Backbone as CSV, one residue per row, in Angstrom:
resi,resn,N_x,N_y,N_z,CA_x,CA_y,CA_z,C_x,C_y,C_z
1,MET,148.830,116.690,69.718,148.956,115.493,68.904,149.332,115.924,67.477
2,ALA,149.970,115.023,66.765,150.422,115.291,65.405,149.281,115.232,64.398
3,LEU,149.554,115.740,63.203,148.555,115.689,62.148,148.076,114.279,61.876
4,ASN,148.990,113.288,61.870,148.613,111.962,61.585,147.528,111.415,62.576
5,ASP,147.578,111.886,63.808,146.540,111.509,64.757,145.206,112.081,64.336
6,ARG,145.233,113.295,63.923,144.022,113.945,63.455,143.482,113.278,62.146
7,ALA,144.392,112.950,61.259,143.986,112.310,60.035,143.300,110.984,60.303
8,SER,143.891,110.179,61.149,143.280,108.878,61.500,141.922,109.095,62.151
9,ALA,141.849,110.062,63.062,140.593,110.375,63.742,139.535,110.852,62.782
10,ALA,139.916,111.654,61.824,138.995,112.285,60.892,138.212,111.232,60.100
11,ILE,138.947,110.202,59.637,138.274,109.121,58.881,137.177,108.478,59.720
12,LYS,137.508,108.135,60.979,136.531,107.514,61.878,135.372,108.453,62.202
13,ILE,135.705,109.738,62.372,134.666,110.694,62.660,133.736,110.865,61.497
14,ALA,134.298,110.999,60.282,133.436,111.176,59.082,132.545,109.900,58.886
15,GLN,133.099,108.746,59.109,132.299,107.542,58.957,131.205,107.402,60.023
16,SER,131.526,107.847,61.239,130.460,107.906,62.259,129.371,108.837,61.904
17,GLY,129.747,110.050,61.417,128.752,111.012,60.987,127.934,110.489,59.805
18,GLY,128.604,109.733,58.885,127.891,109.142,57.770,126.933,108.117,58.188
19,ALA,127.203,107.324,59.193,126.255,106.319,59.714,125.011,106.978,60.248
20,LEU,125.208,108.066,60.982,124.053,108.811,61.539,123.203,109.381,60.375
21,ALA,123.879,109.973,59.421,123.198,110.627,58.263,122.419,109.545,57.513
22,LYS,123.023,108.380,57.335,122.331,107.290,56.600,121.087,106.819,57.298
23,ASP,121.134,106.863,58.627,119.922,106.517,59.446,118.813,107.522,59.175
24,TYR,119.186,108.794,59.137,118.155,109.822,58.785,117.621,109.638,57.380
25,PHE,118.526,109.278,56.476,118.160,109.113,55.047,117.102,108.012,54.945
26,ALA,117.223,106.980,55.740,116.332,105.823,55.723,114.871,106.239,56.075
27,ARG,114.755,107.370,56.783,113.396,107.881,57.181,113.218,109.324,56.729
28,ILE,113.700,109.602,55.518,113.687,110.996,55.044,112.281,111.606,55.018
29,GLY,111.291,110.802,54.818,109.906,111.327,54.707,109.379,111.939,56.019
30,SER,110.072,111.679,57.108,109.533,112.117,58.423,110.428,113.229,59.093
31,ILE,111.457,113.686,58.412,112.347,114.659,59.061,111.996,116.086,58.633
32,GLU,112.366,117.037,59.481,112.047,118.472,59.250,113.014,119.037,58.224
33,ILE,112.457,119.779,57.263,113.228,120.455,56.213,112.905,121.960,56.228
34,VAL,113.940,122.763,56.189,113.795,124.230,56.196,114.424,124.823,54.941
35,ASP,113.747,125.753,54.311,114.323,126.500,53.133,115.226,127.585,53.648
36,LYS,116.514,127.574,53.204,117.458,128.679,53.570,117.479,129.714,52.444
37,GLY,117.095,129.325,51.262,117.063,130.235,50.093,116.702,129.437,48.886
38,VAL,116.942,130.044,47.664,116.570,129.384,46.424,117.442,128.114,46.244
39,GLN,116.776,126.998,46.147,117.484,125.695,45.960,118.547,125.532,47.058
40,ASP,118.218,125.914,48.291,119.184,125.829,49.432,118.368,125.384,50.662
41,PHE,118.644,124.202,51.108,117.827,123.620,52.194,118.712,123.104,53.341
42,VAL,118.046,123.010,54.484,118.771,122.386,55.700,117.769,121.535,56.374
43,THR,118.234,120.428,56.873,117.311,119.464,57.567,117.843,119.303,58.983
44,GLU,117.010,118.648,59.812,117.438,118.326,61.144,118.620,117.291,61.043
45,ALA,118.684,116.584,59.960,119.835,115.643,59.762,121.114,116.426,59.643
46,ASP,121.165,117.482,58.784,122.340,118.286,58.663,122.773,118.822,60.013
47,GLN,121.866,119.419,60.736,122.189,120.077,62.009,122.683,119.056,63.075
48,ASN,121.994,117.888,63.195,122.340,116.932,64.170,123.603,116.132,63.794
49,VAL,123.796,115.882,62.546,125.039,115.197,62.163,126.248,116.091,62.405
50,GLU,126.102,117.391,62.170,127.204,118.291,62.484,127.450,118.361,63.987
51,LEU,126.414,118.362,64.785,126.586,118.376,66.259,127.292,117.088,66.702
52,HIS,126.940,115.972,66.101,127.628,114.733,66.385,129.083,114.768,66.044
53,ILE,129.421,115.252,64.875,130.770,115.337,64.423,131.547,116.291,65.343
54,ARG,130.957,117.431,65.675,131.634,118.398,66.542,131.891,117.707,67.929
55,SER,131.006,116.982,68.448,131.223,116.406,69.748,132.387,115.421,69.704
56,LEU,132.551,114.674,68.604,133.650,113.716,68.495,134.982,114.503,68.364
57,ILE,134.976,115.575,67.622,136.194,116.319,67.496,136.604,116.969,68.796
58,GLU,135.629,117.516,69.506,135.898,118.172,70.771,136.352,117.206,71.847
59,GLU,135.846,115.952,71.772,136.291,114.945,72.717,137.739,114.569,72.494
60,ALA,138.130,114.474,71.239,139.492,114.010,70.891,140.500,115.154,70.870
61,PHE,140.036,116.315,70.440,140.955,117.483,70.239,140.286,118.715,70.773
62,PRO,140.137,118.862,72.094,139.290,119.936,72.694,139.798,121.348,72.363
63,ASP,141.061,121.503,71.992,141.583,122.837,71.829,141.630,123.281,70.347
64,ASP,141.179,122.384,69.453,141.151,122.712,68.041,139.955,123.611,67.729
65,GLY,140.110,124.408,66.663,138.954,125.200,66.183,138.063,124.411,65.306
66,ILE,136.844,124.885,65.141,135.864,124.162,64.279,135.062,125.185,63.453
67,VAL,134.956,124.961,62.134,134.116,125.782,61.288,133.167,124.794,60.594
68,GLY,131.882,124.996,60.796,130.871,124.155,60.187,129.822,124.902,59.418
69,GLU,129.153,124.221,58.509,128.119,124.902,57.673,126.919,125.315,58.516
70,GLU,126.563,124.528,59.530,125.290,124.715,60.174,125.331,125.350,61.554
71,HIS,126.503,125.444,62.168,126.597,125.972,63.535,127.740,126.957,63.669
72,ALA,127.788,127.621,64.803,128.752,128.750,65.020,130.203,128.248,65.020
73,VAL,131.045,129.185,64.655,132.484,128.893,64.654,132.994,128.741,66.078
74,LYS,133.888,127.776,66.272,134.574,127.582,67.577,135.992,127.988,67.347
75,THR,136.499,128.953,68.108,137.903,129.350,68.022,138.759,128.475,68.866
76,GLY,139.853,127.943,68.289,140.730,127.051,69.008,142.057,127.754,69.388
77,THR,142.949,127.031,69.988,144.248,127.559,70.436,145.468,126.771,69.820
78,THR,145.176,125.710,69.099,146.283,124.857,68.577,146.753,125.279,67.209
79,GLY,145.949,126.061,66.457,146.257,126.421,65.128,145.525,125.483,64.101
80,TYR,145.023,124.403,64.605,144.281,123.451,63.734,142.806,123.840,63.701
81,ARG,142.203,123.835,62.518,140.777,124.118,62.400,140.133,122.982,61.548
82,TRP,139.073,122.445,62.034,138.296,121.423,61.347,137.131,122.146,60.624
83,VAL,137.064,121.831,59.351,136.013,122.420,58.456,135.006,121.330,58.066
84,ILE,133.752,121.541,58.382,132.784,120.431,58.318,131.602,120.779,57.382
85,ASP,131.292,119.834,56.502,129.971,119.859,55.867,129.351,118.519,56.242
86,PRO,128.330,118.531,57.090,127.736,117.272,57.566,127.059,116.497,56.504
87,ILE,126.354,117.194,55.560,125.756,116.515,54.421,125.891,117.438,53.229
88,ASP,126.818,117.148,52.358,126.933,117.887,51.083,126.072,117.223,50.054
89,GLY,125.126,117.950,49.538,124.109,117.394,48.607,122.802,117.216,49.279
90,THR,122.425,118.231,50.072,121.167,118.195,50.858,119.916,118.059,49.970
91,SER,119.973,118.746,48.793,118.801,118.649,47.922,118.643,117.167,47.437
92,ASN,119.728,116.527,47.139,119.634,115.105,46.780,119.053,114.272,47.946
93,PHE,119.616,114.602,49.127,119.278,113.846,50.354,117.741,113.926,50.623
94,ILE,117.173,115.130,50.525,115.775,115.281,50.865,114.865,114.729,49.765
95,ASN,115.415,114.452,48.631,114.631,113.888,47.496,114.963,112.401,47.345
96,ALA,115.592,111.827,48.333,115.897,110.384,48.375,116.800,109.933,47.262
97,MET,117.700,110.797,46.824,118.728,110.391,45.847,120.044,110.112,46.576
98,PRO,120.650,109.001,46.302,121.852,108.606,47.096,123.144,109.255,46.597
99,ALA,123.131,110.556,46.381,124.351,111.276,45.961,124.611,112.419,46.903
100,TRP,125.205,112.032,48.045,125.539,113.027,49.084,126.647,112.435,49.934
101,CYS,127.303,113.257,50.718,128.489,112.800,51.418,128.731,113.653,52.669
102,VAL,129.584,113.146,53.482,130.083,113.881,54.679,131.516,114.330,54.366
103,VAL,131.827,115.581,54.698,133.096,116.176,54.314,133.785,116.809,55.556
104,LEU,135.096,116.476,55.695,135.919,117.094,56.724,137.237,117.527,56.112
105,ALA,137.707,118.685,56.524,139.055,119.100,56.179,139.698,119.633,57.492
106,VAL,141.028,119.455,57.549,141.826,120.034,58.667,142.763,121.048,58.075
107,VAL,142.701,122.281,58.596,143.459,123.400,58.077,144.396,123.912,59.187
108,LYS,145.644,124.232,58.746,146.641,124.813,59.654,147.571,125.715,58.844
109,ASP,147.891,126.904,59.307,148.831,127.810,58.720,148.403,128.126,57.236
110,ASP,147.109,128.328,57.044,146.573,128.719,55.733,146.632,127.598,54.660
111,MET,146.886,126.393,55.114,146.971,125.249,54.201,145.987,124.126,54.639
112,THR,145.382,123.475,53.663,144.585,122.296,53.961,145.581,121.103,54.170
113,GLU,145.597,120.600,55.339,146.546,119.553,55.688,145.974,118.173,55.515
114,PHE,144.716,118.042,55.650,144.074,116.735,55.525,142.638,116.900,55.032
115,GLY,142.129,115.965,54.228,140.744,115.998,53.813,140.174,114.633,53.709
116,VAL,138.880,114.504,54.060,138.197,113.212,53.855,136.771,113.533,53.376
117,ILE,136.390,112.698,52.374,135.003,112.753,51.847,134.466,111.308,51.979
118,HIS,133.408,111.172,52.748,132.853,109.859,53.034,131.465,109.753,52.403
119,ASP,131.263,108.789,51.519,130.010,108.484,50.878,129.392,107.253,51.544
120,PRO,128.546,107.401,52.452,128.019,106.253,53.245,127.087,105.364,52.409
121,MET,126.500,105.914,51.404,125.513,105.117,50.557,126.268,104.115,49.697
122,HIS,127.542,104.393,49.394,128.287,103.473,48.548,129.546,102.951,49.299
123,ASP,129.658,103.291,50.575,130.746,102.795,51.436,132.089,103.173,50.841
124,GLU,132.203,104.392,50.415,133.480,104.880,49.852,134.011,106.040,50.698
125,THR,135.285,105.934,51.066,135.951,106.999,51.833,137.211,107.422,51.052
126,TYR,137.196,108.670,50.612,138.335,109.273,49.940,139.037,110.119,50.993
127,GLN,140.393,110.041,50.964,141.160,110.853,51.908,142.477,111.247,51.338
128,ALA,143.044,112.313,51.843,144.398,112.759,51.443,145.052,113.493,52.592
129,VAL,146.332,113.317,52.671,147.215,114.124,53.584,148.143,114.953,52.701
130,ARG,148.305,116.204,52.990,149.188,117.031,52.133,150.573,116.457,52.117
131,LYS,151.071,116.270,50.921,152.371,115.695,50.591,152.413,114.199,51.049
132,GLY,151.258,113.602,51.233,151.213,112.177,51.624,150.351,111.332,50.782
133,GLY,149.866,111.838,49.607,149.063,111.013,48.706,147.614,110.975,49.067
134,ALA,146.835,110.323,48.176,145.400,110.187,48.321,144.988,108.766,48.145
135,THR,143.906,108.370,48.784,143.397,107.033,48.708,141.888,106.971,48.609
136,LEU,141.383,105.872,48.106,139.948,105.560,48.114,139.826,104.187,48.786
137,ASN,139.225,104.183,49.936,139.093,102.890,50.722,140.430,102.258,50.865
138,GLY,141.498,103.079,51.095,142.801,102.559,51.389,143.674,102.279,50.161
139,GLU,143.073,102.279,48.941,143.787,102.063,47.696,144.252,103.424,47.146
140,THR,145.516,103.470,46.706,146.088,104.726,46.196,145.314,105.224,44.975
141,LEU,145.088,106.539,44.988,144.477,107.216,43.845,145.593,107.834,43.007
142,LYS,145.611,107.597,41.731,146.576,108.208,40.840,145.915,108.538,39.530
143,MET,145.686,109.830,39.343,144.971,110.318,38.148,145.850,110.219,36.896
144,ALA,145.218,109.884,35.755,145.878,109.928,34.498,146.178,111.366,34.137
145,THR,146.982,111.581,33.146,147.363,112.968,32.755,147.023,113.278,31.305
146,ASP,146.264,112.418,30.675,145.971,112.532,29.244,144.495,112.679,28.909
147,ALA,143.750,113.322,29.765,142.296,113.488,29.503,142.077,114.379,28.290
148,ALA,140.941,114.144,27.637,140.492,115.014,26.520,139.030,115.249,26.701
149,PHE,138.559,116.415,26.267,137.154,116.791,26.500,136.216,115.807,25.837
150,ASP,136.607,115.179,24.694,135.743,114.261,24.028,135.816,112.844,24.545
151,ARG,136.524,112.693,25.688,136.679,111.378,26.291,136.281,111.307,27.726
152,GLY,135.534,112.349,28.200,135.086,112.323,29.620,134.099,113.435,29.892
153,SER,133.681,113.569,31.131,132.721,114.539,31.539,133.343,115.519,32.533
154,VAL,132.924,116.787,32.422,133.319,117.848,33.328,132.130,118.232,34.179
155,SER,132.248,118.246,35.426,131.132,118.667,36.305,131.112,120.168,36.456
156,THR,129.930,120.724,36.431,129.768,122.145,36.497,128.796,122.440,37.696
157,GLY,129.327,122.993,38.735,128.498,123.345,39.927,127.640,124.561,39.633
158,TYR,126.525,124.664,40.343,125.667,125.812,40.223,124.893,125.968,41.519
159,CYS,124.825,127.219,41.965,124.040,127.491,43.221,123.434,128.877,43.108
160,ASN,122.779,129.293,44.194,122.071,130.618,44.110,123.028,131.800,44.122
161,ARG,124.328,131.541,44.281,125.329,132.590,44.206,125.938,132.715,42.790
162,SER,125.591,131.766,41.924,126.157,131.714,40.601,125.447,132.661,39.626
163,ASP,126.219,133.130,38.663,125.717,133.891,37.597,125.138,132.957,36.523
164,LYS,123.800,133.093,36.264,123.189,132.148,35.376,123.791,132.156,33.971
165,SER,124.000,133.355,33.421,124.540,133.439,32.073,125.953,132.870,32.022
166,ALA,126.794,133.089,33.071,128.115,132.536,33.094,128.082,130.984,33.123
167,THR,127.160,130.415,33.865,127.018,128.961,33.885,126.635,128.420,32.502
168,LEU,125.760,129.107,31.813,125.399,128.733,30.452,126.563,128.791,29.523
169,ARG,127.417,129.838,29.714,128.636,129.923,28.853,129.616,128.772,29.091
170,ILE,129.739,128.389,30.394,130.606,127.210,30.695,130.049,125.990,29.915
171,ILE,128.754,125.706,30.003,128.167,124.580,29.308,128.386,124.656,27.796
172,GLU,128.182,125.853,27.271,128.382,126.037,25.813,129.802,125.781,25.408
173,GLU,130.763,126.224,26.190,132.168,125.995,25.840,132.532,124.506,25.928
174,LEU,132.003,123.842,26.872,132.256,122.427,26.982,131.682,121.632,25.767
175,ILE,130.494,122.013,25.363,129.887,121.356,24.208,130.648,121.652,22.969
176,LYS,131.129,122.894,22.807,131.976,123.274,21.647,133.144,122.378,21.538
177,ARG,133.681,121.892,22.673,134.857,121.046,22.640,134.497,119.536,22.593
178,ASP,133.238,119.278,22.249,132.754,117.900,22.170,132.767,117.275,23.558
179,GLY,132.650,118.088,24.623,132.626,117.606,25.948,131.217,117.333,26.449
180,VAL,131.125,116.779,27.633,129.858,116.462,28.255,129.853,117.147,29.643
181,PHE,128.799,117.882,29.910,128.693,118.511,31.265,127.888,117.666,32.201
182,HIS,128.243,117.706,33.493,127.671,116.800,34.463,127.428,117.586,35.745
183,ARG,126.294,117.329,36.430,126.021,117.923,37.690,125.298,116.905,38.550
184,ASN,125.804,116.555,39.690,125.135,115.554,40.534,124.547,116.132,41.793
185,GLY,124.696,117.440,41.971,124.110,118.064,43.199,124.950,117.985,44.423
186,SER,126.135,117.457,44.347,127.099,117.474,45.447,128.459,117.837,44.942
187,GLY,128.879,119.040,45.191,130.187,119.510,44.729,131.312,118.687,45.288
188,ALA,131.255,118.345,46.573,132.320,117.585,47.183,132.414,116.170,46.581
189,LEU,131.286,115.537,46.335,131.323,114.238,45.728,131.843,114.246,44.322
190,SER,131.481,115.355,43.575,132.020,115.482,42.226,133.556,115.710,42.240
191,LEU,134.037,116.440,43.203,135.507,116.571,43.313,136.169,115.248,43.596
192,ALA,135.559,114.468,44.471,136.046,113.136,44.762,136.050,112.245,43.507
193,TYR,135.055,112.411,42.673,134.983,111.635,41.406,136.085,112.089,40.444
194,VAL,136.447,113.341,40.467,137.563,113.799,39.655,138.835,113.054,40.126
195,ALA,139.077,113.009,41.441,140.275,112.361,41.934,140.279,110.903,41.597
196,ALA,139.142,110.310,41.491,139.016,108.852,41.168,139.019,108.569,39.695
197,GLY,139.068,109.651,38.846,139.079,109.462,37.425,137.722,109.242,36.785
198,ARG,136.666,109.362,37.554,135.323,109.183,37.030,134.890,110.390,36.241
199,LEU,135.299,111.582,36.663,135.094,112.851,35.957,136.501,113.390,35.623
200,ILE,136.587,114.215,34.599,137.893,114.752,34.181,138.135,116.172,34.673
201,GLY,137.063,116.826,35.202,137.265,118.142,35.734,136.037,118.708,36.445
202,TYR,136.274,119.769,37.105,135.180,120.483,37.885,135.325,121.971,37.774
203,ILE,134.217,122.666,37.524,134.276,124.100,37.478,133.064,124.616,38.295
204,GLU,133.283,125.581,39.193,132.180,126.248,39.833,132.615,127.714,40.241
205,GLU,131.697,128.633,40.015,132.037,130.029,40.225,132.282,130.351,41.708
206,HIS,131.510,129.702,42.596,131.695,130.016,44.027,131.333,128.770,44.840
207,MET,132.290,128.344,45.656,132.020,127.243,46.633,132.404,127.729,48.047
208,ASN,131.795,127.195,49.013,132.217,127.430,50.396,133.318,126.442,50.791
209,ALA,134.123,126.861,51.783,135.280,126.030,52.126,134.923,124.591,52.517
210,TRP,133.796,124.425,53.261,133.404,123.121,53.708,133.012,122.186,52.564
211,ASP,132.685,122.800,51.402,132.350,121.934,50.191,133.562,121.548,49.455
212,CYS,134.641,122.318,49.466,135.725,122.132,48.454,137.138,121.836,48.983
213,LEU,137.456,122.291,50.208,138.880,122.142,50.614,139.354,120.699,50.611
214,ALA,138.495,119.778,51.143,138.901,118.392,51.179,139.068,117.824,49.774
215,GLY,138.154,118.087,48.906,138.188,117.566,47.544,139.363,118.134,46.765
216,GLN,139.662,119.397,46.896,140.798,119.999,46.236,142.062,119.306,46.627
217,LEU,142.254,119.072,47.903,143.449,118.388,48.346,143.558,116.966,47.842
218,ILE,142.430,116.254,47.858,142.432,114.892,47.358,142.826,114.853,45.894
219,ILE,142.300,115.755,45.088,142.667,115.818,43.679,144.194,116.138,43.518
220,ALA,144.658,117.100,44.215,146.087,117.480,44.106,146.959,116.365,44.519
221,GLU,146.633,115.612,45.574,147.462,114.519,46.024,147.305,113.270,45.136
222,ALA,146.268,113.238,44.348,146.075,112.153,43.369,146.783,112.424,42.053
223,GLY,147.403,113.582,41.945,148.100,113.928,40.763,147.394,114.853,39.792
224,GLY,146.215,115.342,40.212,145.479,116.341,39.399,145.976,117.722,39.687
225,ARG,145.282,118.685,39.111,145.676,120.099,39.316,144.515,120.905,39.867
226,ILE,144.866,121.849,40.712,143.838,122.756,41.270,144.444,124.157,41.262
227,GLU,143.547,125.177,41.358,144.083,126.548,41.485,144.620,126.721,42.885
228,THR,145.767,127.427,42.961,146.327,127.759,44.286,145.456,128.723,45.023
229,GLN,145.107,128.431,46.241,144.207,129.302,47.002,144.636,129.337,48.480
230,SER,144.237,130.442,49.130,144.427,130.532,50.588,143.272,129.813,51.254
231,ALA,143.571,128.839,52.083,142.552,128.134,52.849,141.805,129.086,53.791
232,ASP,142.547,129.975,54.388,141.918,130.967,55.327,140.966,131.841,54.563
233,SER,141.344,132.299,53.381,140.459,133.152,52.598,139.193,132.377,52.166
234,MET,139.356,131.121,51.789,138.195,130.310,51.399,137.288,130.117,52.593
235,ILE,137.816,129.917,53.769,136.972,129.819,54.988,136.208,131.089,55.218
236,ALA,136.891,132.227,55.001,136.232,133.495,55.299,135.239,133.897,54.222
237,ASN,135.551,133.634,52.949,134.748,134.226,51.906,134.274,133.192,50.786
238,GLY,134.822,131.999,50.772,134.534,131.141,49.667,135.207,131.638,48.399
239,GLY,135.034,130.933,47.328,135.645,131.378,46.031,135.457,130.364,44.960
240,ARG,136.022,130.701,43.766,135.778,129.781,42.658,136.663,128.576,42.789
241,VAL,136.217,127.504,42.108,136.947,126.201,42.225,137.118,125.713,40.788
242,ILE,138.348,125.539,40.354,138.654,124.868,39.077,139.661,123.719,39.459
243,ALA,139.298,122.543,39.001,140.132,121.369,39.364,139.961,120.342,38.228
244,GLY,141.021,119.570,38.002,140.872,118.573,37.021,142.144,117.815,36.623
245,ASN,141.946,116.973,35.616,143.078,116.245,35.037,144.075,117.236,34.444
246,ALA,145.356,116.875,34.602,146.422,117.785,34.117,146.322,118.053,32.618
247,GLY,145.784,117.026,31.869,145.715,117.229,30.421,144.761,118.306,29.946
248,ILE,143.754,118.697,30.763,142.854,119.708,30.318,142.712,120.842,31.275
249,PHE,143.560,120.872,32.331,143.361,121.878,33.366,143.540,123.262,32.849
250,ASP,144.548,123.528,32.031,144.709,124.910,31.535,143.564,125.342,30.717
251,ASP,142.970,124.428,29.926,141.771,124.752,29.187,140.564,125.053,30.099
252,LEU,140.446,124.345,31.215,139.409,124.608,32.167,139.527,125.974,32.736
253,VAL,140.780,126.362,33.068,140.970,127.729,33.586,140.596,128.784,32.562
254,ALA,140.955,128.546,31.307,140.683,129.507,30.223,139.157,129.597,30.014
255,ILE,138.433,128.489,30.096,137.002,128.499,29.993,136.376,129.282,31.151
256,ALA,136.903,129.045,32.327,136.376,129.771,33.538,136.609,131.282,33.437
257,ASN,137.833,131.650,33.018,138.181,133.046,32.939,137.275,133.753,31.889
258,ALA,137.044,133.088,30.772,136.216,133.666,29.735,134.773,133.786,30.165
259,SER,134.331,132.839,30.983,132.909,132.802,31.363,132.622,133.618,32.580
260,TYR,133.538,133.555,33.609,133.262,134.251,34.836,133.962,135.648,34.917
261,GLY,135.030,135.773,34.093,135.887,136.964,34.259,136.997,136.635,35.236
262,THR,138.175,137.172,34.963,139.333,136.855,35.857,139.320,137.804,37.050
């Protein structure tokens, strides 16, 4: 089947996964939570939503590969790989904060071909096809090109793989430019907000592929800028993510280089 078939299916699959996750969210006080590390959690909702999404992918595209945050890699034969984060923003999720999302990306030949970020709490679905544009609930996303640090907020991701002092330097540099730093606990949702113009940029030292591939494509297709990366390398190792409005992107890269090292 063609990519367009997968793109159409991915939206429905993400929304189905979101409906299941929302059902778990409604009874968050009774579900099992496991610590994976410092500020890193997994719930039965994460695990079961991913299994649900995998089953839908395997039913529709049985020969495609699958890479998910919570379960083992499935090797496919078609060259297409689905990259899944069943619930991005688990810390928010377990604390009953409605800032989390379901994320799917489809990768082929080292390129992210399609991405979808579904926010079931606000009924928002962001999606993009490579060279085909980006939309939010079917409406075209087109980012402005004239952002300024003193006119918007830059999201700064942080996790247990991040260098604390480098993150503090990022925040300091933003403040020096009369900017505002923002963190909502979901990197994927923050990237979606950049594409929608709600944030003007995003900086994080290290993200996993399932957190960022979809969002990076949505930003690029909405007219924003991202660092050029190998999708295969991101799947294997993760990496830094710099994305934002074209008006400040070069400055974001300079801030990241000075804070994290090139």
